[in-house]
N, C-alpha and C positions, 0 to 999 in steps of 0.2 A: 805301605808306601806313603811317603811324605807328600804333602800337597801345599803349595804356596797359597796363602789366603789372598782374597781380593776384595776390594771395596766397589760395590755397584750402586750407583745412584739412579733411581727411577723417579724422575720428577720433571714437570713441565717448565719449571723455573730454571733457566740456564744459569742465573746468578748463583743458585745453590750448587750447581756443578763446579763453578769456578771457586766457590767457597770451600768445598770439600776436597777438591783435588790436592791441595797442599798437605792435607792431613794424611792422605794415602801416601804421598811422597815422603812425608816425615816417618811414616811407619814402614816404608820400604816395600810396599805392596802394589800390585797392579790396580789401576783405576779405570772403571768403565762407566759411561754416562748414557742414559736413555731418556727420551722425552715422554714415553708412555709405556704401559705394561706389556702390550703385545709386542712391541719392538724388542723389549728385553727378553721376553719368553721365546721369541722366534730366532733371535740373533745370538743369544748367549747360552752356551752350554753350562748349566750349573753343576759344578763338581766340587767336592771337598768343602773346605772350611771358608765360606764366603759370608760377607756382611752385605745386606741389602738395605739401603736407606731410601725411604719412600714417604708418601703422604697418604692420608686416608681417602683423598679424592684425587684421582688422576684424570687425564684427558679421556681415557677410554674404559676405565673400570675402577671399581672400589679398591683401595689399597689392601683391605682385608681379603678380598678375592685374590689379589696378587700373592699375598702371603700364603694363602691356602694352596695355590697352584705351584708355588715355588717349593713348599714343604712336601708336596706330592713327589717332586723330583729329587729333593735332597733334604733329609732330616737334619743335616748338619749346617744348613744355611741359617743365619741369624738375622732378624729384622730389627731396624731402628726406624721408628716413625717420627717425622718432623712435620708439624702442622701449625698453622696460624692460630686456630682456636679449636682444638680437638674436643669432640663431645665425650662426656664421661663414659657413655655406653661403648663407644669405639675404643677408648683406652682400655677398659676392662676386657673387652673381647680380644683385643690385640695381645694383652699380657697372657690371657688364658690360652691363646693360640700359639704362644711361644715367643712372642716378640721380646727383645731384650730391653727395650726402653722406648719411651715416648717423650719427645722434646718439643718445646715451642720453637717456632721459626725465629724468634728473637733471642734464642739462647746464645750465650757467648761462645766465641771460638774455642775457649778452653773446655766448656761443657760439651760441645760437639765432639771435640777430639777425645775427651775422656770417655764419652758414651760409645764412640766408634771403636776405640781401643779395647774397651771392655767387651764389646760385642765380638770383635775379632778373637779375643782370648777365649770367649765362650764357644765360638765356632770351632776353634782349634781343639778345645777340650772335647766337644761333642764328636768331632771327627776322629780323634784318637780312640774314644770309647767305641765308636761305630766300627773302626778298623779292627780293634781288639775282638769285638763280638764276631766280626766276619772271619777272622783268623781262627777263632775258637770253633766256629761252625764247620770250617774246612777241616779241622783236625777231627771233629766228631764224625764227619763223613768218611774218614779213612777207615773207620771200624767196619769189620765184616758183620754180616747179619747175626752170626752166632755170638760174636763179641758184644754186639748191641743187646742181645737177649740177656747176657750176663750183666751188662751195665744196668739195664732196666731193673733187674732184681737187686743189684748192689745198692741202687739208689733208694730202695725201700728199706734198707737196713738189714737185709737177710744175711746170715753168715754163709760162708762158702759151702758148708755141708748141706744146708737147706737148698741153696741154689742148685747144687749138683742133683739133689733128688727131684727138684722141680723140673729141671731140664733133662733128666734121665741120662746124665753123663757122670763120669768119674770125678772125684774130688780134685785129682791132679789136672784134669782138663779145665776145670773151673779156675784153678790157680794159675795155669798157663795163660788162659784168656784174660784173666784179671791183670796179669803182668803186661800183656800186650796192650790192654786198654790204657794203663797208666803210661806206657811207653809212647803209644801213638798220640795220645792227647797231651803229652808233656806235663802231666800232673803227678802229684806225689801222695795225694790223699783223696778219700771219698768226698770230703768237704769241698775240695777244689773242683771235683767232678760235678757235684751238685750245683755249685755256682756257675760253672760253664754251661750246664744244661739249662738252668733257669734263665740265664742271660739270653739264651737263644730262642726262648719260647715267647 
């Protein structure tokens, strides 16, 4: 399911809200502004591919704590930090925690727009990947218990004859279940099945 990205600004400086709103308008995406982290977390339902612009120091919490709480709700939300004088330790921790960028408050409009646009693109990419993984897991869940038994042995590289002996069934039964596995998972090779299973673990 497609989801329209959004730009969320969580910052106590209202002038930053006014500065970033035209960027959202230019990108053709919804814009939401909040003065503190709790307001954002309590009023905004974080879904899909969203960009959150914040500072390392908010009125009610640390920006890194906000990042952690947001990422607990959505792995596809992407952060951009804007700060007057960010500490090196905060910048390193932000990037390690998945933030897309850290900018100075004095950055040019062009730099802000470029960073936010890149963050939105990354959020959309992550959202597509997340959606694909979710769809793959739904397909795997359509397998019956017996088909799953065959799949588990297929993934170890065993030939059909050995799988049949392991499961105490006929070779024909294994072949039929194997066909059903490919059909239900919409795959054409064992390699595709391996990638599907690995991505979901």
